N, C-alpha and C positions, 0 to 999 in steps of 0.2 A: 534238874540237871541231867538225870539219866536219859531223858528224851533227846537232849542235845548231843550227848555222847553216842547214843544209838544212831543218830543221823550221821555223825562223823564216821562211825564204823561202817555204815552202808557205803558212804562215799569212798572210803579206803578200800573196801572189798571190791567195789566196781573197778577201781584202778588195777588191783591185783589180778582180777579175773580176766582182764584184757589180755593177759598172757595166753589165755585159752584161744585167742584168735589164730594161733598156729595150726589149730585143727580146722579143716575146711567145713563150710556149711553144706549140708546135703539137702538139695532143693526138695527131694521127694520124701524126706523124713518128717514125720508129724508127731509131736509130743502132746499128750492129753493129761489134764489134771482137774480133779474136783475136790474142793475143800482141802487143799494142801495134802493130798494123798490119803485122806481119811476114808474116802468112799469111791466106789465105782458107780457113779450116779449122775444125775442132773443133765444139763445140756451137752456137756462133752461126751457122755455115754451115748446119747442118741445120735450125735454127729458121727462118732466113731463107728457105731454099728451100721449106720446108713452108708458110710464111706467104705468100710471093710466089706460089707455084703455086696456092694456093687463094683468096687474097684480094688479087691483085696490084694492082688499081686502088684499093683502099681506103686504102692508106697511102703515105706518102712515105718512101723508103728511102735510108739513107746507110751506106756501108761505109768503115771506117777501114782504108786500105791504102796502105802506103808505095810500093808499085808497083801502080798501078791496073790494069795488065794481068793481075793475078792474078784479077780478077773475070771469071767466064765471060762470053763474048761475048753470050750470049742475054739477059743482064741489063743490059748497058752503056747501053742507051738509056733505061732506066727508073730506074737507080740512080746516085746521086751518090757520089763518093769523096772522101776527104780524107786527107792524110798525118798520121801520129800527132803530136799536140800542135802542129800548124800552126794559124794563126789560123782557118782554115776548120773544122778539127776542134773547136777550142774553141767556136766559134760554134754548131756543131751540138749539142755537148754541153750548151750553155746553153739551147737552144731545142727539143730533142727531147722529146716526151712520154714516150717509152720509151727507155731506155738498156740495151743488152744487151752484156755482155762476158764473156770466160772468165777474166778477172782482176778484181780489185777496181776500183771506180770511181776515176778519177784524183783523188788527194787535193786537187789545186789547184782543182778545180771545186766551187763552192758550189752544190750541187744545190738546186733549188727544190722547194717543197712539192707543187706540182702534177706534178712529174716522178716517174717510177717507174724504179728501177734493178733489173734482174734479173741476178744473177750466176750464170752457167751453170757456172762453175768449169771446170777442165781435167783433172780426174782423178777416178776413182771409187775405191771401197773405202776402206781406212784402213791405210796402210803407213808410209812415212817421215813423220816429224813435221815440221810447219811452224810450230811454236810459237816465240815470240820468246825463250823462256828456254833455248834450246839452248846447249850449251857452246861452240859455234863462234862465238857472237856476243860482242862486247865490250859494256861497260856503255853506251857511247854509241850503239852499233848497236841495242841493245835499246830504248833510249829512243826512237830515231827510228822503229823498227818499231812500237812500241806507240802512238806518236803518230799514225802513219798509219793504223793499224788502228782506232783510236778514230774517226777521221774517216770511214773507210770503213764502220764499223759504223753510224754515224748516217745514212749515205747509202744503205744497202742495204735494199731493200724485200722482195726475194725472193731465195732462194739455193737452187739446184737440188741435190738430194741423191740419191746413188746407193744409199744403204743406211742403216739405222738407226745403225750404228756411225759412219759419216761425219757424220751430224747431231750425234751425241753429242760427238765430239771437236772438230769444227769450230766448233760453237757456242761452245765454251770458248776456242779458240785465235784465233778471229776476232772475239770479243766480240759475237756476233750471237745474239739470242734464238732459241730452238728453233722458236718458232711462225712464224718467217720462212722456215724451210726447207720446200721443197716435196718430198714423197716421190714424185718422178716417175721417177727413173732419169735417164740421160743421153741427150739426143736423138741424139748421134752413135752410140749403141749400138742404136738401133731397127732399123737395117739387119740386124743379126745375127739378129733374129727374123723379119723380113719379106721377106728376099731368098730366092728359091727356089733349089734346087740347080742348076737349069738356068741361071738368071741368073748365079749365082756361077761356074759352069763357063765360061760364055761370056766373062765379064769377066776371069777368071783367064787363059784362053787368049789373049785379046787383050793382056793385060799381058805374058805370056811372049813373045809374038810381037814386041812392041815392043822388048823388051830382049834378044832373041836367046836365050831360055831354052827348052830342050826342055820340052814340056808334062808329061812324066813325071818331071822332076827333083823332088827333095825340096827345097822352098823353106824355108830356115831364116832366120827374121827375128831378127837380133841387134840389140836396141834398149836399150842401157844408159841409165840416167838420168844427170843431171849430178852432179859432185862439187863441194864447196864451196858457193857460193850462185849464184843466177841472175846476179848482177852480177859475181861474181868466181869464174870457173870454174877447176877443176883438171883436169889431164890424166888420161886413162884409157888404160891400155895394153890394146890389143885382143888378147886371148889366145884368143878364141872362134873367129874366122874363120881357123882353122889346119888344116894337113894332118892332124894327129893327131885333132882333133875331127871333121873331115869323114869320116875313115876309120871312126870309131866310129859315126857316123850311118849310113854305108853298110852297115856290118855289121849294125846293128839293124833298119834299115828296108828294106834291099835296094834302094836307089835311089841314083842319082847325086845329088850335092848341089850346090846353088847357095845361097850366103849372100847375104842382103839386109841390108846394114849401115845402121842408122838411128841417127844421133846425136841427142841431145836438141835440141829446138828452140832453146834459149837458149845452146847451146854455142858458144864462140868459134871461128869458122872458121879462125883462125890456129893452133889447137891440133891439129896433124896427128896422125893415127893410123898405126900401123905394121901393115901387112897382109902376109899370107903369099902370095907370088906363086904358090905351088903349088896354090892352091885358086881356084875360081871365086867371085868376090865382086863384087857391084854396090853402089856407094854410093848409098843412097836417102835421104840426109839432106835433100836439097832436094825430094824428092817431095812434092807438095802435100797429100796426105791420108793420115795414118797409118792410118785405118780401112780403106782399101783394102789396105794391106800386111798388116794383121791378118787380113783376110778371105781374102787370097790365100795367106798363109803356111801351110805344113803343120806347122811347129814354131816356137814362140817361145822365144828365149833372152833373158832380161833379168836385172835385179838387183833394184832397189828401185823400179822404175818403176810408175806406176799403170796402165800398159798391161796389167799382170797382170789387173786387174779386167775390162777390156774383153774380153781374149782368153779368159778362162775361160768367158764366155758361149758361145763357139764349141765348147767341150768338146774342143778339140784338144790335142795334147801340148805341154807347156811345161816349161822348166827355168830355174833361178835359178843364175847363176854370180856368187858374191859373195866374191872374194878379199880384200876389205878389210872384211869383215863386222864384226870387232871394233872397228876404228877408226870405221867409219860409225855403228855403234850408240852408241859413246862420244860422238861429236861431235853426232849428230842424234837418234838413238833412233827407236823404232817405236811406232805406236799398237797394232799387233797383233803378237804374237810371231811371228817368221819361221817357227817350227815349225807355225803354224796357217795359213800361206799356202797357196794351191792347188797349188803345185808343189814338188818336191824341190829342195833347194839343195846346192851344192858350193862349198867354199872354195879348192880347188886344182884345177888342170887334171886331175890324176890322178883325183881324186874325181869330177869332172865327167864324164870319159870312162867311169868305172865306172857312174855314174848313167844315162848314155845306153845302155850295153850291157844294163843290167838293167831298162830302162824297161818298165813294165806299163801297158797301156791301162786296165785295170780299176782299178788303184791311182790313176791320174791322174784318172779320172772320179769316183772316190769322194772324193778330196781336194777336188776342185772343188765337189762337192755339199755336203760338210760346211762348207767355207769360206763359200760364199754364204749358207747357212742361218745360220751363226754370226754373220755380219755383218748379216743381215737385209736381203737384197737387195730393192730397189724396181724392178729392171729387168723390164719386161714388154713392151717394144717399142712403147709408147704415149707415151713421154716428150714428143716434139715436139707431139703433139696436146694434151697436158695444158697445156703452156706457151702454145700458140697460143690455146687457149680462155681462158686467163688474160688474154692480151693483148686478145682480143676483148671480154672483160668490162670490162677497165680503160678501154678506149677507147670503150665504148658502141657498138661495131659492131653493126648491126642484123641481119646475116646469122646464120644458125643456127650454133651451135658445131659443131665437128668431132666425129665419133663417136670 
């Protein structure tokens, strides 16, 4: 029943908020949001910085941040901030010419015809399903999800896509026409193409120094995705950051190991994880930018996370530890069979350790190449410029488009 009531409340709020139409839309005002104001990160961050650094005085910028201190100091004098769903946030949503978010547009907002919404999304590739018809949802939950997606469909003008497969499956599950998808790749992944080896080494060494990690350690990033739903999380037992796994990595790569643990952004902080005190592990859940961790890590261990897509651009070693594979596949399912993903997978710790010891660089690179070709990758390192040029055209900016 509560989901039907929630849908009614959203419809009523949309009617009430149309009173905000008395405020004019400012064509050159752009509002950015990542994960409902929880972080200054992801694709909106890279779009904002590219736009600000090239056309800083041409636009009015607003960032949705529950903690305004997350905004880098260099931007604070020029950029306004607002807490998620505060009156200030709603005002800016109703009056910004361009709305950019890595989630769908807020359903309570009755977007106006003169406004353009660009959904950057927050994941690439095509892995775990996000369809409303998954077994994990009740009838009323499916009703509510479909209702909200219908609203978001009507309010979405552009949707960034990382690959052909993403466009194909997302157009169906989000009810958005394929011609609204931009084959740009993801702005947050441009850095993997454009950062030099020297720049990467300097940044990695500075990171290691900050956290007291020897530069020659093997950095293993363990980044599992959520279980359940974004709003209703389930606990994940951490079996990866353990002595047995560390010893297997030492044996295969001949380096001491430091684990970097990164919980999913939407994971409930009250859901504690159990760690092995016999290994060196640093909790990076609150670290501001996942792309830094992907760039600094020597190895990625994950499960069903779309970080798989981002990381395979680096061509570095990766592993999938999926002890709940059968249940996860039954509850949610996959767009692409896990056998076709870019990394080998293991369902038990014993299998995982065997995969580590038998790891082959040639096999890893071959699987990555086949995977990105199969999904039809759009990643070229030019995603931000593609979207910035779109914004320039939409706003009638007279400056020359970026190369």
